[in-house]
C-alpha positions as CSV (number, residue, x, y, z in Angstrom):
1,M,58.6,-46.8,156.5
2,R,58.5,-43.4,158.1
3,Q,62.2,-42.5,158.0
4,L,64.1,-41.4,160.9
5,W,66.5,-38.8,159.0
6,D,65.7,-36.5,156.6
7,F,68.5,-36.2,153.3
8,P,69.0,-33.1,151.2
9,T,70.1,-35.8,149.3
10,G,68.9,-38.9,146.7
11,R,71.1,-41.4,148.5
12,R,69.3,-44.3,149.8
13,P,69.5,-44.5,154.1
14,S,70.7,-47.9,155.5
15,L,69.4,-50.3,157.1
16,L,69.5,-48.6,160.8
17,Q,68.9,-44.8,160.1
18,R,66.1,-46.7,157.7
19,L,64.7,-47.8,161.9
20,T,61.8,-46.0,163.0
21,P,62.6,-45.1,167.1
22,P,60.4,-47.7,168.4
23,Q,62.6,-50.5,166.5
24,L,66.1,-48.7,167.7
25,L,65.2,-49.1,171.1
26,L,64.5,-52.8,170.8
27,L,66.6,-53.5,169.4
28,S,69.4,-51.8,172.0
29,F,67.9,-54.1,174.4
30,V,68.3,-57.1,172.3
31,L,72.2,-56.1,171.4
32,L,72.3,-55.8,175.2
33,I,70.2,-58.5,176.3
34,V,72.8,-60.3,173.5
35,I,76.4,-59.2,174.8
36,G,75.3,-59.3,178.6
37,T,74.2,-63.1,178.2
38,L,78.0,-63.8,176.5
39,G,79.4,-62.3,178.7
40,L,78.5,-64.0,181.5
41,K,78.7,-66.8,179.3
42,T,82.4,-66.5,178.5
43,L,84.0,-63.8,180.1
44,P,86.8,-65.8,183.1
45,G,86.5,-64.8,186.6
46,L,82.8,-63.4,187.1
47,Y,81.4,-66.4,189.5
48,T,82.6,-68.0,192.9
49,G,81.5,-71.5,191.9
50,E,80.5,-72.9,188.9
51,P,78.9,-71.0,186.4
52,L,75.5,-69.9,185.0
53,N,73.4,-72.3,182.5
54,W,73.2,-70.5,179.4
55,L,69.0,-70.0,180.2
56,D,70.1,-68.6,183.7
57,A,72.7,-66.5,182.3
58,L,69.9,-65.4,179.1
59,F,68.0,-64.5,182.6
60,T,70.1,-63.1,185.0
61,A,71.0,-60.4,182.2
62,T,67.4,-59.3,180.8
63,S,67.1,-58.6,184.2
64,A,70.0,-57.0,184.8
65,V,69.5,-55.0,180.9
66,C,66.1,-54.2,182.1
67,V,66.2,-52.7,185.0
68,T,64.2,-55.7,186.9
69,G,66.1,-56.7,189.9
70,L,64.7,-60.4,190.2
71,V,67.7,-62.8,190.6
72,V,68.2,-66.1,190.3
73,V,70.9,-66.7,192.1
74,D,72.6,-64.7,195.0
75,T,74.5,-62.1,193.8
76,A,76.4,-61.4,197.2
77,T,77.6,-65.2,196.7
78,Y,77.3,-66.2,193.1
79,F,79.3,-63.7,191.9
80,T,83.2,-62.3,192.1
81,F,84.3,-58.5,191.6
82,R,84.3,-58.2,189.1
83,G,80.9,-60.7,187.9
84,Q,79.3,-57.4,190.0
85,L,81.2,-55.0,188.4
86,F,79.6,-56.6,184.2
87,L,76.5,-56.5,185.9
88,L,76.7,-52.7,187.4
89,I,77.8,-51.8,183.7
90,L,75.2,-53.8,182.1
91,I,72.0,-51.7,184.8
92,Q,74.0,-48.0,183.8
93,L,73.4,-49.0,180.3
94,G,69.6,-50.4,180.3
95,G,69.1,-47.9,182.6
96,L,69.8,-44.8,180.7
97,G,67.9,-46.8,177.0
98,T,64.8,-46.0,177.3
99,L,66.3,-42.2,177.5
100,T,69.6,-41.9,175.1
101,F,70.0,-44.9,173.0
102,A,68.5,-44.0,169.8
103,S,69.9,-40.7,170.9
104,L,73.2,-41.2,170.8
105,V,73.0,-43.6,167.3
106,I,71.7,-40.3,166.1
107,V,74.7,-37.7,167.2
108,A,77.2,-41.1,166.5
109,L,76.1,-40.8,162.6
110,G,75.5,-37.3,162.7
111,G,72.1,-37.2,162.6
112,R,69.8,-35.1,163.3
113,I,66.3,-36.1,164.4
114,S,62.1,-34.7,163.7
115,L,60.3,-32.5,166.6
116,R,57.9,-35.3,166.9
117,Q,61.4,-38.1,167.0
118,E,62.4,-35.8,170.0
119,A,59.5,-35.8,171.8
120,L,59.5,-39.7,171.7
121,S,63.5,-39.5,172.0
122,V,62.2,-38.4,175.7
123,G,59.6,-40.5,176.4
124,N,56.6,-38.5,175.8
125,P,54.7,-38.2,172.8
126,L,53.4,-35.1,171.0
127,E,53.8,-31.5,173.0
128,I,54.2,-31.3,176.6
129,G,56.0,-27.2,176.5
130,F,59.6,-28.3,175.7
131,H,61.8,-26.2,173.2
132,R,63.5,-27.9,170.1
133,I,65.8,-30.7,171.3
134,N,69.5,-31.2,170.0
135,P,70.6,-34.5,170.1
136,R,73.6,-34.1,171.8
137,Q,72.6,-31.5,174.7
138,L,69.5,-34.6,175.7
139,V,72.7,-36.5,175.9
140,R,74.9,-34.7,178.0
141,D,72.4,-33.6,180.3
142,V,71.6,-37.5,180.9
143,A,74.4,-37.6,181.6
144,V,75.1,-34.9,183.9
145,F,72.1,-35.2,185.9
146,T,72.8,-39.1,186.2
147,F,76.4,-38.9,186.9
148,G,75.8,-36.3,189.5
149,I,73.2,-38.0,191.2
150,E,75.2,-41.0,191.3
151,G,78.3,-39.4,192.4
152,I,77.1,-37.5,195.0
153,G,74.6,-41.2,196.6
154,I,77.6,-42.7,195.9
155,L,79.2,-40.0,199.1
156,L,75.9,-40.9,201.3
157,L,76.3,-44.2,201.6
158,Y,79.3,-44.2,202.1
159,G,79.4,-42.3,204.6
160,L,76.7,-43.7,206.3
161,W,77.8,-47.6,205.6
162,V,81.7,-46.7,207.1
163,P,80.2,-46.6,210.4
164,R,79.0,-50.8,210.2
165,L,81.9,-51.6,206.5
166,G,84.8,-50.4,207.3
167,W,86.8,-47.9,205.8
168,V,86.7,-50.2,202.1
169,E,84.5,-53.1,202.3
170,A,81.4,-49.8,202.5
171,V,83.6,-48.4,199.1
172,W,81.8,-51.1,196.6
173,P,78.7,-51.8,198.2
174,A,78.0,-47.6,197.9
175,V,79.3,-47.6,194.9
176,F,76.6,-50.6,193.2
177,H,73.8,-49.6,195.9
178,S,74.1,-46.0,195.0
179,I,74.0,-46.6,190.3
180,S,71.3,-50.0,191.6
181,A,69.0,-47.0,193.3
182,F,68.6,-44.8,190.6
183,C,68.3,-47.1,187.9
184,N,65.9,-48.6,189.5
185,A,67.2,-52.5,189.5
186,G,66.9,-53.7,193.1
187,F,69.9,-55.7,192.9
188,S,71.9,-55.9,195.6
189,T,75.0,-56.5,196.7
190,F,73.9,-58.0,200.7
191,S,72.1,-62.0,200.1
192,D,69.2,-60.3,202.0
193,S,69.0,-57.2,199.9
194,L,68.6,-54.4,202.4
195,M,67.1,-56.1,205.2
196,S,69.4,-56.4,206.9
197,F,68.9,-52.3,207.5
198,Q,65.9,-51.9,208.6
199,N,66.9,-50.1,212.2
200,D,69.0,-47.3,210.0
201,P,66.3,-45.2,208.7
202,L,69.3,-43.1,207.3
203,I,70.1,-45.7,205.1
204,L,66.4,-46.7,204.2
205,L,66.2,-42.9,202.8
206,A,68.9,-42.4,201.1
207,V,68.1,-45.6,198.3
208,A,64.1,-44.0,198.6
209,A,66.0,-40.9,198.0
210,L,68.3,-42.2,194.9
211,V,65.2,-45.0,193.7
212,I,62.5,-41.3,193.5
213,A,65.1,-39.7,191.8
214,G,65.4,-42.1,188.9
215,G,62.1,-42.6,188.2
216,I,60.7,-39.3,188.1
217,G,62.1,-38.7,184.6
218,F,64.3,-37.0,183.3
219,L,61.8,-33.6,181.8
220,T,60.6,-33.3,185.4
221,L,63.7,-32.4,186.5
222,E,65.3,-30.6,184.2
223,E,62.3,-28.3,184.4
224,L,62.9,-28.8,187.9
225,Y,66.3,-27.3,187.6
226,L,64.8,-24.7,185.1
227,W,62.5,-23.4,187.9
228,R,65.4,-23.0,190.5
229,K,67.4,-21.3,187.9
230,A,64.3,-18.9,186.9
231,Q,64.0,-18.3,191.1
232,R,67.3,-16.9,191.9
233,E,66.9,-14.9,189.0
234,K,64.0,-13.5,189.9
235,R,62.3,-15.1,186.3
236,I,58.7,-16.3,185.6
237,F,59.1,-20.0,185.4
238,R,56.2,-22.1,184.8
239,L,55.8,-26.3,185.2
240,S,54.7,-28.1,182.4
241,L,51.2,-29.4,183.1
242,H,53.1,-32.9,182.4
243,S,55.5,-32.2,185.2
244,R,52.7,-31.2,187.7
245,L,51.0,-34.3,187.0
246,V,54.2,-36.6,188.0
247,L,54.9,-34.0,191.1
248,I,51.3,-34.5,192.5
249,T,51.0,-38.6,190.9
250,T,54.1,-39.0,192.5
251,L,53.8,-37.2,195.9
252,I,50.4,-38.9,196.1
253,L,51.8,-42.3,195.7
254,L,54.4,-41.4,198.1
255,L,52.2,-40.7,201.2
256,A,49.1,-42.7,200.4
257,P,50.9,-45.7,200.9
258,W,52.9,-45.4,203.7
259,P,50.6,-45.7,206.6
260,V,48.4,-48.7,204.9
261,Y,52.2,-50.3,205.6
262,V,52.6,-49.0,208.9
263,W,49.5,-50.4,210.0
264,L,49.3,-53.3,207.8
265,E,52.4,-54.6,209.4
266,W,53.0,-53.1,212.7
267,D,53.1,-56.4,214.2
268,V,53.8,-58.5,211.3
269,T,57.1,-57.6,209.9
270,F,57.2,-55.1,211.7
271,A,56.7,-56.6,214.9
272,E,60.7,-56.5,216.5
273,L,61.1,-52.7,214.6
274,A,61.2,-49.9,216.6
275,F,58.1,-46.7,216.2
276,V,60.6,-44.6,214.4
277,D,61.8,-47.8,211.9
278,K,59.0,-48.7,211.4
279,L,58.1,-45.4,210.0
280,S,60.6,-45.2,208.0
281,N,60.5,-49.2,206.7
282,G,56.1,-48.4,205.6
283,F,57.9,-45.6,203.2
284,F,60.4,-47.2,202.0
285,I,58.6,-50.5,201.3
286,G,55.7,-48.0,199.0
287,V,58.8,-46.0,197.6
288,T,61.0,-49.6,196.1
289,A,58.0,-51.7,194.8
290,R,56.5,-49.0,192.7
291,T,59.9,-49.9,190.3
292,A,63.2,-50.1,192.9
293,G,63.4,-54.0,193.9
294,F,64.7,-53.3,197.0
295,N,63.3,-54.7,200.0
296,S,63.8,-54.1,204.0
297,I,61.3,-56.9,204.9
298,D,60.2,-60.4,203.5
299,H,57.6,-60.5,201.3
300,S,56.8,-63.7,201.6
301,K,55.7,-63.4,205.7
302,A,54.1,-59.9,205.3
303,T,50.2,-60.0,204.6
304,E,48.0,-60.6,201.7
305,A,46.8,-56.8,201.9
306,T,50.4,-55.8,201.8
307,N,51.5,-57.9,199.2
308,F,48.2,-57.2,196.7
309,L,48.5,-53.0,197.7
310,T,52.2,-53.8,196.2
311,I,50.5,-55.2,193.8
312,V,49.1,-52.4,192.4
313,L,51.7,-49.8,193.1
314,M,53.9,-52.5,191.5
315,A,51.7,-52.4,188.3
316,I,51.8,-47.8,188.6
317,G,55.5,-48.0,188.4
318,G,57.4,-44.6,187.9
319,S,57.4,-41.4,186.1
320,P,58.6,-41.5,181.8
321,G,61.4,-40.5,180.9
322,G,62.7,-42.0,184.1
323,M,64.7,-45.7,185.0
324,A,61.6,-47.1,185.8
325,G,58.6,-49.4,184.7
326,G,54.8,-49.7,185.0
327,M,52.3,-47.9,184.0
328,K,53.3,-44.8,184.8
329,T,52.3,-42.1,187.6
330,T,50.7,-39.8,183.9
331,T,48.7,-43.0,182.6
332,V,47.2,-43.0,186.1
333,A,46.9,-39.3,186.0
334,L,45.5,-39.4,183.7
335,L,42.2,-41.9,183.2
336,A,41.5,-40.2,186.5
337,I,41.0,-37.2,185.2
338,L,38.9,-38.3,182.3
339,A,37.0,-40.3,184.3
340,W,36.2,-37.0,186.0
341,S,35.8,-35.4,183.6
342,R,33.4,-37.8,182.0
343,L,31.5,-38.2,185.5
344,R,30.7,-35.3,184.6
345,G,29.4,-35.0,181.6
346,Q,32.7,-32.8,180.2
347,E,33.1,-34.0,176.2
348,V,36.7,-32.6,176.8
349,A,39.2,-33.6,180.0
350,G,40.6,-30.4,180.8
351,V,42.8,-29.9,184.8
352,A,44.8,-27.0,185.8
353,G,43.5,-24.6,183.0
354,R,44.5,-27.0,180.3
355,S,42.5,-29.3,178.2
356,L,44.1,-32.7,177.8
357,R,44.0,-33.6,173.7
358,R,41.9,-36.7,173.0
359,E,44.5,-38.8,171.7
360,T,46.8,-38.2,174.5
361,T,44.0,-39.5,176.7
362,D,42.9,-42.7,174.0
363,R,47.0,-43.1,174.5
364,A,46.5,-43.5,178.3
365,V,43.6,-45.9,177.8
366,G,45.3,-47.8,175.0
367,L,47.7,-48.3,177.2
368,F,46.3,-49.6,179.9
369,A,44.5,-52.4,177.9
370,I,47.8,-53.2,176.5
371,G,49.6,-53.5,180.3
372,F,46.2,-55.4,182.2
373,V,46.4,-57.8,178.8
374,S,50.2,-58.3,179.3
375,V,50.1,-59.2,182.5
376,T,47.2,-60.9,182.2
377,I,48.1,-63.3,180.1
378,G,51.7,-63.9,181.8
379,I,49.9,-64.7,184.9
380,L,48.2,-67.5,183.1
381,I,51.3,-68.8,182.0
382,L,53.4,-68.4,184.9
383,T,50.2,-70.1,186.7
384,M,50.5,-72.9,184.4
385,T,54.3,-73.7,184.3
386,E,54.5,-73.1,188.0
387,R,51.7,-74.7,189.2
388,H,54.0,-77.4,190.3
389,T,56.0,-75.4,192.6
390,V,53.8,-74.3,194.6
391,P,50.6,-75.6,195.1
392,G,47.8,-73.5,195.8
393,A,49.4,-70.1,196.0
394,F,48.2,-67.9,192.9
395,L,48.9,-65.3,195.2
396,D,52.9,-65.3,194.7
397,R,52.5,-65.6,191.1
398,M,50.6,-62.9,190.0
399,F,53.1,-60.6,192.2
400,E,56.0,-63.2,190.3
401,A,54.0,-61.3,187.4
402,V,53.7,-57.6,187.3
403,S,56.8,-58.2,188.7
404,A,58.4,-58.4,186.0
405,F,56.2,-56.9,184.1
406,N,56.5,-53.2,185.2
407,I,60.5,-54.0,186.1
408,V,60.0,-54.3,189.6
409,G,62.4,-56.8,190.5
410,L,60.4,-57.5,194.0
411,S,58.9,-61.5,194.7
412,M,57.8,-63.0,197.4
413,G,60.8,-66.4,197.3
414,L,58.9,-68.0,193.3
415,T,62.1,-66.5,190.9
416,P,65.0,-69.0,193.1
417,H,62.3,-71.8,192.1
418,L,60.6,-71.2,188.9
419,T,61.0,-74.0,186.1
420,S,62.2,-73.3,183.1
421,G,59.0,-72.5,180.9
422,G,58.9,-69.9,184.3
423,R,61.8,-68.7,183.5
424,L,61.8,-68.3,179.9
425,V,58.2,-65.9,180.7
426,V,59.4,-64.2,183.2
427,I,62.1,-63.6,180.3
428,G,59.0,-62.1,178.2
429,L,57.8,-60.2,180.4
430,M,60.7,-58.2,181.4
431,F,61.6,-57.0,178.6
432,L,58.4,-56.7,177.2
433,G,57.4,-54.1,180.4
434,R,61.4,-52.8,179.2
435,V,60.8,-51.8,176.0
436,G,56.5,-53.0,175.3
437,P,54.9,-49.9,176.2
438,L,57.0,-47.3,174.8
439,A,57.2,-48.9,171.8
440,A,53.4,-49.1,171.7
441,A,53.1,-45.2,172.7
442,A,55.4,-44.5,169.9
443,A,53.4,-46.2,167.5
444,L,49.9,-44.9,169.2
445,S,51.4,-41.7,168.3
446,A,52.3,-42.1,165.1
447,R,51.0,-40.1,162.1
448,P,48.2,-41.4,160.6
449,S,48.5,-42.6,157.4
450,S,45.9,-41.8,154.9
451,A,44.8,-44.8,154.9
452,S,43.8,-45.0,158.6
453,K,41.9,-41.8,157.5
454,F,38.3,-44.0,156.2
455,R,36.0,-44.5,158.1
456,Y,32.3,-47.1,157.9
457,A,29.1,-45.5,159.4
458,Y,29.3,-45.7,163.2
459,E,26.4,-48.3,165.0
460,E,25.9,-47.6,168.9
461,V,26.7,-50.2,170.6
462,A,25.8,-50.1,174.8
463,V,28.5,-50.3,177.4
464,G,27.8,-50.8,181.2
């Protein structure tokens, strides 16, 4: 097994030190979920009434740690302030987990990570144009970005909610929703999520901005910061191809679905809204559909076309190195570039004057295949376990499975009615969606062993 640290001494490293980054990541999430489940069952003063049973406690803890947002009980009424605070802590730790957990352990043990592990720790294996990353610097930068943006979000939401909720009552919703939005969790202290704020475009835009910031990835945020700093100092700074693909793909995914949602829901869920509110809600749905899980409309009353478009956006998700789930924007961009290059007869895929490594495009195809198969199996099992819940309603099961695997948190109302088997399926999808794609990327980028260089003779197979 490849060791995570290189020790000059001849001492045998401990079991923890022999863990690979994917194993370390998986273990950290398992421990957090176990702690969260035990906390929801044993800590006093978390509930306004009866405590959650073990299965629902596991479901809620998994949803919070995996920053999904699917809930089997109403967060606003079922939990006390202490219970909501405990959930928020799980959300914050889980949201930071994909990027910093491995680095935090490394820093705590005084170790040093290799170039390859540094690349894996930021969520995008292989070279992406960045200098060596000091783990302490990484943790510090992540903390600055996270708490800085969340702090700005708290102040902004507090100012917007004061007129409606009051000076004191607006504090906790502002804190909770800022952290939940930036972590792309989708948990809300309001029973109807943000549906009661359909007529307040500033609140919807503020939450959407936090969701975008959390889902765009720390790599891109840091590069944008360095780019802006270079501009002020009148220096030249070139954004990496990674960040350019993230920004372009994100912009397309923000703007393209917007008019479609407005058109599809104009006389349906937007029927009673003013023109400006229709525009703001259409934009908000397109933002949250890819990972956040907040909703300003009732998706059970939306058109089938709207919900299917939402499924597509949920499958795409956010960007690497951020809080979001899904295939990731860069994976979709690489698949599009690869397809276009093949149609043009180019042997090597490229864009913006740069060629893409074969390993990178192969990884994108592999991640797409893994995600497609995982979601398909999840839909099939969920359809079987919930066949008596809402007879004939296939779309809501598909919606639920895609939302769970891509850690979005939107639902067409099925979640509270899931059977025990269905809840276990959703728990598995949420966990696999949170750690699976990253672990798969790490495995696919691993340096091949000498045995793997052996191959059989080639033979052609007809395709298409």
